[in-house]
PAVEXSE-293527 format. One record per residue (C-alpha): x, y, z; residue number from 0. Coordinates in steps of 0.25 Angstrom, whole numbers. Layout:
       x       y       z   num
       X       Y       Z   NUM
...
end
This chain:
       x       y       z   num
      86    -108     428     0
      79    -121     424     1
      73    -122     410     2
      60    -129     406     3
      54    -134     393     4
      42    -125     389     5
      28    -129     392     6
      32    -141     400     7
      33    -142     415     8
      44    -152     416     9
      58    -146     414    10
      69    -153     405    11
      82    -150     398    12
      80    -148     383    13
      89    -143     372    14
      81    -140     359    15
      90    -134     349    16
      79    -126     342    17
      70    -121     353    18
      69    -123     368    19
      59    -117     377    20
      63    -115     392    21
      54    -108     402    22
      60    -103     415    23
      54    -111     427    24
      56    -100     437    25
      48     -88     430    26
      42     -90     416    27
      42     -75     415    28
      57     -73     416    29
      65     -81     406    30
      62     -91     395    31
      73     -97     387    32
      71    -102     373    33
      82    -110     366    34
      82    -106     351    35
      91    -109     339    36
     101     -99     334    37
      91     -94     323    38
      76     -92     322    39
      68     -89     310    40
      57     -79     310    41
      43     -83     315    42
      50     -96     322    43
      45    -102     335    44
      55    -100     346    45
      48    -106     358    46
      37    -104     368    47
      36     -97     381    48
      26     -98     392    49
      19     -85     393    50
       8     -89     402    51
      17     -93     413    52
      22     -78     413    53
       9     -71     411    54
      -4     -79     409    55
     -12     -67     405    56
      -3     -60     395    57
     -10     -55     382    58
       2     -46     377    59
      15     -53     373    60
      27     -45     368    61
      41     -49     364    62
      53     -40     367    63
      60     -46     355    64
      54     -43     341    65
      60     -56     335    66
      51     -65     344    67
      36     -65     345    68
      29     -72     357    69
      15     -77     355    70
       3     -79     365    71
       7     -94     367    72
      22     -90     371    73
      27     -95     357    74
      39     -87     353    75
      42     -84     338    76
      52     -77     331    77
      48     -65     322    78
      61     -63     315    79
      73     -73     312    80
      82     -73     324    81
      97     -76     324    82
     103     -78     338    83
     117     -72     339    84
     119     -75     353    85
     114     -87     362    86
     103     -79     369    87
      92     -69     366    88
      80     -65     374    89
      68     -57     374    90
      56     -54     383    91
      41     -57     382    92
      32     -47     388    93
      19     -52     393    94
       7     -43     398    95
      -8     -43     401    96
     -15     -30     396    97
     -26     -32     405    98
     -19     -33     419    99
      -6     -27     414   100
       2     -38     418   101
      16     -40     412   102
      27     -50     412   103
      39     -53     404   104
      46     -66     399   105
      61     -67     395   106
      64     -76     384   107
      78     -81     382   108
      82     -86     368   109
      95     -95     369   110
     102    -101     357   111
     108    -114     360   112
     122    -116     355   113
     128    -127     363   114
     125    -141     361   115
     121    -150     372   116
     132    -158     378   117
     130    -173     378   118
     130    -177     393   119
     138    -190     397   120
     128    -201     403   121
     135    -200     416   122
     135    -185     416   123
     124    -180     426   124
     116    -169     418   125
     105    -161     424   126
     103    -169     437   127
      90    -167     442   128
      84    -170     456   129
      71    -176     450   130
      70    -188     441   131
      73    -186     427   132
      67    -198     420   133
      54    -191     417   134
      46    -187     404   135
      51    -174     399   136
      43    -166     389   137
      51    -162     377   138
      48    -155     364   139
      54    -151     351   140
      50    -142     340   141
      45    -148     327   142
      53    -146     314   143
      65    -143     323   144
      77    -138     315   145
      87    -145     325   146
      99    -147     326   147
      96    -162     326   148
      97    -170     334   149
      89    -161     343   150
      90    -163     358   151
      77    -164     365   152
      79    -168     380   153
      87    -177     389   154
      81    -189     396   155
      88    -194     409   156
      86    -204     419   157
      90    -203     434   158
      96    -217     433   159
     107    -211     424   160
     114    -205     437   161
     117    -219     441   162
     117    -228     429   163
     120    -227     414   164
     107    -225     407   165
     104    -226     392   166
      92    -218     386   167
      83    -222     375   168
      70    -218     368   169
      59    -224     360   170
      46    -220     353   171
      41    -211     342   172
      53    -204     336   173
      63    -214     341   174
      60    -228     337   175
      46    -225     331   176
      42    -216     320   177
      48    -206     317   178
      61    -214     320   179
      74    -208     326   180
      68    -195     329   181
      73    -195     343   182
      84    -201     350   183
      90    -201     364   184
     105    -201     368   185
     107    -215     375   186
     116    -209     386   187
     112    -195     388   188
      97    -196     386   189
      97    -184     377   190
      84    -184     367   191
      86    -179     353   192
      78    -177     341   193
      84    -180     327   194
      75    -172     318   195
      63    -162     316   196
      49    -167     320   197
      35    -162     314   198
      25    -160     325   199
      13    -162     316   200
      18    -176     313   201
      24    -179     327   202
      18    -170     338   203
      26    -177     349   204
      34    -190     352   205
      33    -199     364   206
      46    -207     366   207
      50    -215     378   208
      64    -214     384   209
      71    -226     391   210
      83    -226     401   211
      91    -239     403   212
     104    -244     409   213
     115    -251     401   214
     110    -264     406   215
      96    -262     402   216
      90    -257     415   217
      79    -246     413   218
      80    -237     426   219
      68    -228     420   220
      55    -231     414   221
      53    -227     400   222
      51    -212     399   223
      41    -206     389   224
      46    -193     382   225
      36    -184     374   226
      43    -175     364   227
      33    -165     359   228
      35    -158     345   229
      33    -143     347   230
      25    -138     335   231
      30    -128     325   232
      21    -120     316   233
      25    -127     304   234
      11    -130     298   235
       3    -120     290   236
     -12    -119     293   237
     -21    -124     281   238
     -35    -121     277   239
     -44    -133     275   240
     -48    -128     261   241
     -39    -119     252   242
     -52    -112     247   243
     -65    -110     255   244
     -78    -107     248   245
     -89    -100     257   246
    -103     -95     253   247
    -111     -84     260   248
    -124     -77     256   249
    -123     -62     252   250
    -128     -52     262   251
    -124     -61     274   252
    -123     -54     287   253
    -110     -49     293   254
    -103     -61     300   255
    -109     -72     292   256
    -100     -84     291   257
     -95     -87     277   258
     -87     -99     281   259
     -75    -104     289   260
     -61    -109     285   261
     -52    -118     292   262
     -37    -121     293   263
     -29    -132     300   264
     -14    -132     305   265
      -6    -144     308   266
       2    -138     319   267
       0    -140     334   268
     -14    -137     338   269
     -16    -127     349   270
      -4    -119     346   271
      -2    -106     338   272
       3    -115     326   273
     -12    -119     324   274
     -19    -106     329   275
     -25    -102     315   276
     -30     -88     311   277
     -38     -86     299   278
     -39     -73     291   279
     -44     -67     277   280
     -32     -63     269   281
     -39     -57     257   282
     -54     -55     251   283
     -57     -55     237   284
     -63     -45     233   285
     -56     -37     244   286
     -66     -27     248   287
     -74     -26     256   288
     -70     -36     267   289
     -82     -45     268   290
     -77     -57     276   291
     -70     -60     290   292
     -63     -73     294   293
     -62     -77     309   294
     -47     -79     312   295
     -50     -90     321   296
     -61     -98     315   297
     -59     -95     300   298
     -74     -91     299   299
     -77     -81     288   300
     -88     -71     290   301
     -94     -59     283   302
     -91     -45     287   303
    -102     -38     279   304
    -116     -41     274   305
    -114     -35     260   306
    -110     -48     253   307
    -117     -46     239   308
    -117     -58     229   309
    -121     -49     218   310
    -108     -40     221   311
     -98     -52     223   312
    -102     -66     225   313
     -88     -72     229   314
     -76     -67     238   315
     -63     -74     240   316
     -55     -74     253   317
     -40     -77     256   318
     -39     -83     270   319
     -28     -86     279   320
     -25     -95     291   321
     -12     -93     299   322
      -7    -101     312   323
       0     -95     324   324
     -14     -87     326   325
     -11     -79     314   326
       3     -74     318   327
      10     -68     306   328
      21     -80     307   329
      10     -90     307   330
       8    -100     295   331
      -4     -96     286   332
     -12    -102     275   333
     -22     -96     265   334
     -35    -100     258   335
     -46     -95     249   336
     -60     -92     253   337
     -71     -90     243   338
     -84     -84     248   339
     -96     -85     239   340
    -108     -75     241   341
    -121     -82     240   342
    -133     -75     234   343
    -145     -71     241   344
    -158     -65     236   345
    -154     -51     238   346
    -159     -46     225   347
    -174     -46     221   348
    -178     -49     207   349
    -184     -37     199   350
    -192     -36     186   351
    -184     -30     175   352
    -197     -22     171   353
    -208     -16     180   354
    -219     -19     170   355
    -222     -29     159   356
    -233     -30     148   357
    -238     -43     142   358
    -250     -48     133   359
    -258     -61     132   360
    -270     -65     123   361
    -282     -69     131   362
    -286     -84     133   363
    -271     -88     132   364
    -265     -96     143   365
    -252    -102     147   366
    -244     -91     139   367
    -232     -83     143   368
    -234     -68     142   369
    -222     -61     148   370
    -208     -63     154   371
    -203     -54     165   372
    -188     -54     170   373
    -182     -49     183   374
    -168     -46     188   375
    -161     -52     200   376
    -146     -50     205   377
    -146     -63     213   378
    -139     -76     209   379
    -145     -81     196   380
    -153     -94     196   381
    -154     -94     211   382
    -167     -92     220   383
    -162     -78     222   384
    -163     -75     207   385
    -175     -83     202   386
    -188     -76     202   387
    -202     -79     206   388
    -213     -71     199   389
    -227     -69     203   390
    -239     -61     199   391
    -243     -51     210   392
    -256     -45     204   393
    -265     -46     192   394
    -266     -61     191   395
    -278     -63     200   396
    -285     -72     190   397
    -273     -80     187   398
    -271     -77     173   399
    -255     -76     174   400
    -243     -83     180   401
    -229     -79     180   402
    -217     -89     182   403
    -202     -89     182   404
    -194     -93     170   405
    -182    -101     177   406
    -172     -99     166   407
    -174     -84     165   408
    -180     -80     178   409
    -191     -72     171   410
    -206     -72     175   411
    -215     -78     164   412
    -229     -73     164   413
    -240     -82     159   414
    -255     -83     157   415
    -261     -95     163   416
    -276     -91     162   417
    -282     -85     150   418
    -285     -70     150   419
    -298     -64     144   420
    -297     -52     136   421
    -311     -48     138   422
    -309     -48     153   423
    -296     -41     154   424
    -287     -35     143   425
    -275     -32     153   426
    -269     -37     166   427
    -259     -31     175   428
    -250     -41     183   429
    -240     -38     194   430
    -228     -48     195   431
    -218     -49     206   432
    -205     -57     207   433
    -196     -63     218   434
    -185     -73     219   435
    -186     -87     223   436
    -177     -84     236   437
    -183     -74     246   438
    -176     -61     247   439
    -165     -60     257   440
    -171     -48     264   441
    -184     -49     272   442
    -193     -41     263   443
    -208     -41     259   444
    -212     -49     247   445
    -216     -36     240   446
    -203     -29     242   447
    -195     -41     237   448
    -203     -42     224   449
    -201     -35     211   450
    -214     -33     203   451
    -218     -29     189   452
    -231     -27     181   453
    -236     -35     169   454
    -248     -30     160   455
    -254     -41     152   456
    -263     -37     140   457
    -274     -47     136   458
    -276     -49     121   459
    -289     -52     115   460
    -293     -64     107   461
    -305     -67      98   462
    -311     -78     107   463
    -323     -87     105   464
    -335     -88     113   465
    -333     -89     128   466
    -341     -98     137   467
    -341     -91     150   468
    -344     -95     160   469
    -342    -109     155   470
    -354    -115     164   471
    -367    -107     163   472
    -380    -112     170   473
    -395    -111     168   474
    -406    -115     177   475
    -418    -124     172   476
    -429    -131     180   477
    -428    -146     178   478
    -443    -147     175   479
    -442    -136     164   480
    -450    -140     152   481
    -444    -144     138   482
    -439    -132     129   483
    -437    -123     141   484
    -426    -112     137   485
    -415    -107     146   486
    -403     -98     144   487
    -391    -106     140   488
    -376    -105     139   489
    -370     -91     135   490
    -356     -89     128   491
    -350     -76     124   492
    -340     -70     115   493
    -329     -64     124   494
    -325     -53     114   495
    -340     -48     112   496
    -345     -53     125   497
    -357     -58     117   498
    -364     -71     115   499
    -369     -68     101   500
    -364     -77      90   501
    -362     -89      99   502
    -369    -102      96   503
    -372    -113     107   504
    -374    -128     107   505
    -374    -138     117   506
    -363    -149     117   507
    -367    -157     129   508
    -381    -159     134   509
    -381    -172     142   510
    -397    -174     143   511
    -400    -166     130   512
    -410    -157     138   513
    -407    -144     132   514
    -405    -137     118   515
    -396    -125     116   516
    -399    -113     108   517
    -388    -111      98   518
    -388     -95      98   519
    -391     -92     112   520
    -387    -104     120   521
    -400    -105     128   522
    -405    -119     131   523
    -419    -126     129   524
    -423    -138     137   525
    -425    -150     127   526
    -429    -160     138   527
    -434    -161     152   528
    -424    -157     162   529
    -421    -166     174   530
    -413    -162     186   531
    -412    -176     191   532
    -406    -182     178   533
    -393    -189     179   534
    -385    -179     171   535
    -388    -168     180   536
    -378    -164     191   537
    -382    -155     202   538
    -394    -151     194   539
    -386    -145     182   540
    -387    -150     168   541
    -374    -146     160   542
    -374    -143     145   543
    -362    -140     137   544
    -363    -128     127   545
    -354    -124     116   546
    -353    -109     111   547
    -348    -106      97   548
    -345     -92      91   549
    -347     -88      77   550
    -333     -92      73   551
    -334    -106      80   552
    -326    -103      93   553
    -333    -111     105   554
    -334    -112     120   555
    -341    -122     128   556
    -349    -120     141   557
    -358    -127     150   558
    -373    -124     153   559
    -377    -129     166   560
    -392    -131     167   561
    -396    -130     182   562
    -409    -139     183   563
    -418    -133     194   564
    -424    -144     202   565
    -439    -147     203   566
    -445    -157     212   567
    -448    -168     202   568
    -442    -180     209   569
    -448    -187     221   570
    -438    -194     231   571
    -435    -208     228   572
    -429    -220     236   573
    -417    -224     228   574
    -415    -238     235   575
    -427    -246     232   576
    -424    -258     240   577
    -423    -258     255   578
    -418    -269     263   579
    -421    -272     278   580
    -412    -282     285   581
    -420    -290     295   582
    -418    -290     307   583
    -406    -280     307   584
    -415    -269     302   585
    -430    -265     301   586
    -429    -253     292   587
    -421    -247     280   588
    -418    -233     275   589
    -423    -227     262   590
    -417    -215     256   591
    -424    -206     246   592
    -418    -197     235   593
    -423    -185     227   594
    -416    -181     214   595
    -422    -167     215   596
    -415    -155     221   597
    -414    -156     237   598
    -424    -145     237   599
    -434    -155     231   600
    -429    -166     239   601
    -428    -170     254   602
    -433    -171     265   603
    -440    -184     260   604
    -453    -190     266   605
    -454    -205     266   606
    -467    -212     267   607
    -473    -226     263   608
    -482    -226     251   609
    -496    -224     255   610
    -502    -234     245   611
    -493    -245     252   612
    -501    -257     259   613
    -504    -256     273   614
    -494    -267     277   615
    -482    -258     271   616
    -487    -246     279   617
    -487    -255     292   618
    -474    -262     289   619
    -465    -250     285   620
    -462    -237     291   621
    -453    -225     286   622
    -445    -216     295   623
    -437    -204     291   624
    -422    -204     292   625
    -418    -191     285   626
    -423    -182     274   627
    -420    -193     263   628
    -421    -206     270   629
    -431    -214     278   630
    -431    -228     285   631
    -441    -239     281   632
    -444    -248     293   633
    -450    -261     294   634
    -461    -261     305   635
    -464    -276     304   636
    -455    -288     304   637
    -457    -291     289   638
    -452    -304     284   639
    -440    -304     274   640
    -444    -300     260   641
    -446    -288     251   642
    -456    -277     253   643
    -460    -265     245   644
    -462    -252     252   645
    -466    -239     244   646
    -460    -227     250   647
    -464    -213     246   648
    -453    -201     247   649
    -457    -187     247   650
    -448    -175     245   651
    -449    -161     252   652
    -459    -156     241   653
    -468    -168     241   654
    -463    -175     229   655
    -463    -190     232   656
    -459    -203     226   657
    -463    -217     230   658
    -452    -228     230   659
    -456    -243     232   660
    -445    -249     241   661
    -442    -264     241   662
    -439    -267     256   663
    -432    -280     258   664
    -433    -287     272   665
    -420    -295     272   666
    -413    -305     281   667
    -400    -298     281   668
    -390    -290     290   669
    -387    -279     280   670
    -394    -275     267   671
    -382    -280     259   672
    -384    -294     264   673
    -398    -294     258   674
    -396    -286     245   675
    -382    -292     241   676
    -386    -306     243   677
    -399    -304     234   678
    -408    -311     244   679
    -421    -303     245   680
    -430    -310     254   681
    -445    -312     252   682
    -457    -315     262   683
    -458    -329     257   684
    -444    -333     260   685
    -439    -334     246   686
    -424    -332     244   687
    -413    -333     234   688
    -399    -338     237   689
    -386    -337     230   690
    -378    -349     226   691
    -368    -348     237   692
    -379    -346     248   693
    -386    -358     243   694
    -372    -366     243   695
    -370    -361     258   696
    -384    -366     262   697
    -382    -379     256   698
    -369    -381     263   699
    -376    -377     276   700
    -387    -387     274   701
    -377    -398     271   702
    -369    -395     284   703
    -382    -396     292   704
    -385    -409     286   705
    -371    -415     289   706
    -373    -411     303   707
    -387    -417     304   708
    -382    -430     298   709
    -370    -431     307   710
    -380    -429     319   711
    -389    -440     314   712
    -378    -450     311   713
    -371    -447     325   714
    -384    -449     333   715
    -387    -462     326   716
    -373    -468     328   717
    -373    -464     343   718
    -386    -472     346   719
    -379    -485     345   720
    -369    -482     356   721
    -376    -476     368   722
    -366    -468     376   723
    -366    -457     387   724
    -364    -443     384   725
    -348    -441     383   726
    -340    -432     391   727
    -334    -426     379   728
    -348    -422     374   729
    -342    -409     369   730
    -336    -417     357   731
    -348    -425     354   732
    -359    -414     351   733
    -362    -405     340   734
    -356    -391     344   735
    -362    -378     339   736
    -352    -371     331   737
    -353    -356     325   738
    -340    -357     318   739
    -340    -356     303   740
    -328    -365     301   741
    -329    -379     295   742
    -332    -387     308   743
    -318    -387     315   744
    -324    -384     329   745
    -332    -398     329   746
    -325    -409     338   747
    -327    -423     334   748
    -323    -435     344   749
    -320    -449     342   750
    -332    -452     350   751
    -341    -445     340   752
    -355    -440     341   753
    -360    -453     334   754
    -355    -462     345   755
    -363    -457     356   756
    -378    -459     359   757
    -386    -446     359   758
    -400    -451     361   759
    -407    -463     367   760
    -411    -469     354   761
    -408    -468     339   762
    -421    -461     337   763
    -418    -452     348   764
    -405    -448     342   765
    -411    -445     329   766
    -422    -436     335   767
    -411    -429     343   768
    -403    -426     330   769
    -416    -421     324   770
    -418    -411     335   771
    -404    -407     337   772
    -406    -394     330   773
    -401    -381     338   774
    -413    -373     343   775
    -407    -359     344   776
    -394    -353     344   777
    -391    -354     359   778
    -396    -369     362   779
    -390    -381     357   780
    -397    -395     359   781
    -388    -407     359   782
    -391    -422     361   783
    -387    -428     374   784
    -386    -442     379   785
    -396    -446     391   786
    -385    -453     398   787
    -376    -440     400   788
    -385    -429     405   789
    -395    -429     416   790
    -404    -420     409   791
    -407    -431     398   792
    -422    -432     397   793
    -423    -445     389   794
    -420    -449     375   795
    -428    -450     363   796
    -440    -441     368   797
    -443    -430     359   798
    -452    -418     361   799
    -458    -409     350   800
    -458    -394     355   801
    -460    -382     346   802
    -448    -372     344   803
    -449    -360     335   804
    -457    -363     323   805
    -454    -378     321   806
    -455    -390     330   807
    -442    -396     335   808
    -439    -409     343   809
    -432    -407     357   810
    -425    -419     363   811
    -426    -419     378   812
    -413    -427     377   813
    -405    -414     373   814
    -399    -403     381   815
    -396    -388     378   816
    -383    -382     374   817
    -381    -376     388   818
    -383    -390     394   819
    -374    -396     385   820
    -363    -385     387   821
    -364    -386     403   822
    -362    -401     401   823
    -350    -401     391   824
    -343    -388     395   825
    -335    -394     407   826
    -331    -406     398   827
    -327    -397     386   828
    -319    -389     395   829
    -312    -401     401   830
    -309    -407     387   831
    -303    -393     382   832
    -295    -392     395   833
    -288    -405     392   834
    -286    -404     377   835
    -273    -398     370   836
    -264    -399     382   837
    -249    -402     382   838
    -241    -409     392   839
    -240    -397     401   840
    -256    -396     401   841
    -256    -383     394   842
    -264    -380     382   843
    -258    -379     368   844
    -257    -366     361   845
    -268    -371     351   846
    -278    -374     362   847
    -292    -368     363   848
    -291    -355     355   849
    -299    -343     358   850
    -306    -337     346   851
    -308    -322     344   852
    -322    -316     344   853
    -326    -314     330   854
    -337    -303     332   855
    -352    -303     330   856
    -363    -298     321   857
    -360    -306     309   858
    -369    -302     298   859
    -370    -316     293   860
    -374    -322     307   861
    -371    -337     310   862
    -373    -349     302   863
    -379    -355     314   864
    -393    -349     310   865
    -395    -363     303   866
    -398    -369     317   867
    -407    -358     322   868
    -419    -362     314   869
    -430    -368     322   870
    -436    -377     311   871
    -430    -391     311   872
    -434    -396     297   873
    -435    -383     288   874
    -423    -377     282   875
    -430    -363     280   876
    -419    -357     288   877
    -409    -358     276   878
    -418    -347     269   879
    -412    -337     278   880
    -397    -340     279   881
    -393    -328     272   882
    -384    -320     275   883
    -380    -329     287   884
    -376    -340     279   885
    -367    -331     270   886
    -354    -334     277   887
    -355    -349     274   888
    -359    -346     259   889
    -347    -336     258   890
    -338    -347     263   891
    -343    -357     253   892
    -341    -347     242   893
    -326    -344     246   894
    -323    -359     246   895
end
């Protein structure tokens, strides 16, 4: 029979002095041989057999020898100490499947090796095999082996040894690397030995390399890698991650609630029985009843009952155990302590120590403590489950009381927050309730979860002074009531007797001094005429403060409100006596009337012109209704600027009227503010008044006009000396109209100035041209032109007097209109612009002709170009009406 090393498919010869596992190749269920030492201790690992090759579905395993136990993975352990008296001992392992009743048996032969291995001679042919022998052979040894050492592991052999002398050597960890000299090989035989025990947790395996060489240094074989695996021994105890675990769980938790989880580790080889841990509870303190269960696989602790009660016991202690070998009795074990604290829940309601209480308080006292109530609660002190919240359920509809919790004692403190009146009620009954801050752990209604008690509050009487109640009393008097009219006044009373006798009255505040107060009765008498429309009256009520005093000098203060009943004694008036009409933007203005009387004596109003006004006023002005209190005054004729007086009568709904003289100003303005803020009321005679800045702006404008005229005269005079045709660059030699307000940056001057050209046929003609060169209108610009340039020239020096507007002007036939001048200069101007500001590539620069944004329209100030719109040549009357169009220039001057 040929033997095989356990769990490896490749056969090899191996002699292990402690344990050797051999499996029969022909039939795994027949015989398995285990080589063992002469003595085995109890619970010692013997070897491992392959049960699955015999019966895969076995769920029942039985050993015929009571000294040996076989586990599910095929591990064989001793149950008692065994001493081998003979070289062999055998027993049978019975395997069966309870479901299909299949049964098989495996025979195990235990051999005690007494003979030492003979060292074979190099030339001796040992175990010749047909197939190649220089191949990696798996090998293993038990950790912490007891020897004897050196311990034979296996033999490496090369086929070249049959024909040559071969020397063997090894290298790697355990040989010439740490740990040093643990393994060696016999040079001649190739037998591999171990020199001492090995700890698997430190060195799980060794990978060494074997070499075969001839005496002359020739290597007939490649280096052979050898793996030496260290078989694990259960030599490490499982260890809990903590020596003491502390968990918390709420009382009354459901069955199966998780308390916590413990965990342990084992340094032995994972995936073996040596690291299969099983958890259990060894002891519970107090022992009865059993309240907790531990999952043997996961270590999770759960509850087995829902009767955990913190008020009975708030802490439990468990002694827990973890054992390897899946909890087998010979497995290694460790213990730890687990402390389980029971967390409080609100399972006890607060209850009053008494069902009824009695308290007393004096009337008219406030913010005083009158009673303390206490409760009992078994929950944990100074937690939300114990702290109480008190409330008043009944009897406090008027808000006289409040109840709060004393945080130190948990008592309820009842206080008076609103004074009580003995004369109104002598006794009050309150119902109070109490709950915890935390909700009750069971689902209940608020009433069933609340303890209640009754408090009877007795009110004590005090000797009080007079009471001014209500604090504000009213009386009605017509505003046109005659002087010395009597009326009921303010009344105070004694709360104890409910009488007003023995009380004296006097006024302490009468803003207008309109009344007198009777000292004994409190009635009032008018001292002056009453006026509902006076300034001190608010909403038709006149307030007088009254002081009431009893016979012992105690006082109270009240307010007497005199309601002045309105009579129609005031006609509607127009409050705004001045009305402004801005021409030509508007031809009417709105006037609003006001009646200080009550609305029942007020609008709707009727507006009309006074009948005694002159006939012109009736013909010029008209009134149209806007609403009940306003009308529109319209100008039916085009009146000149000035101030006019219009008498307007306004009548209320009962026919009472009032006539108001209105000062209507016809003003040259855009808005009313332009007229009134500048203080320039116009009159029919053209008189006006200017401010100092307006005068300065006008003077600057006049100086500018004279400078322009002087330049034109000098230029035309000098040009008469050198006659010359009209040049092509005429666009740079004429005065261009500019609407900009900047200081003249848009004017272009040429080296061939205006003064070097002949503009007329003679000196006199030139002067005449300058005199008539004023712009006639806003759209037409007349310029002087040379008779040598244009075909439309009609001769120089001839002047024709033609009427234009209100004043005569001179028109020179040698001029052309702006449209004629534009058609002549536009092509030349475009050509000049096209050629300017070009670089070498004939492209325009970035600062070439810029586009200016549109700045809008509708300026309230208009344009300063109005100075050239006048039709008179010699008069300066247009300067009278520059405001407000000239304001922009004036403001610019002010800023500078």
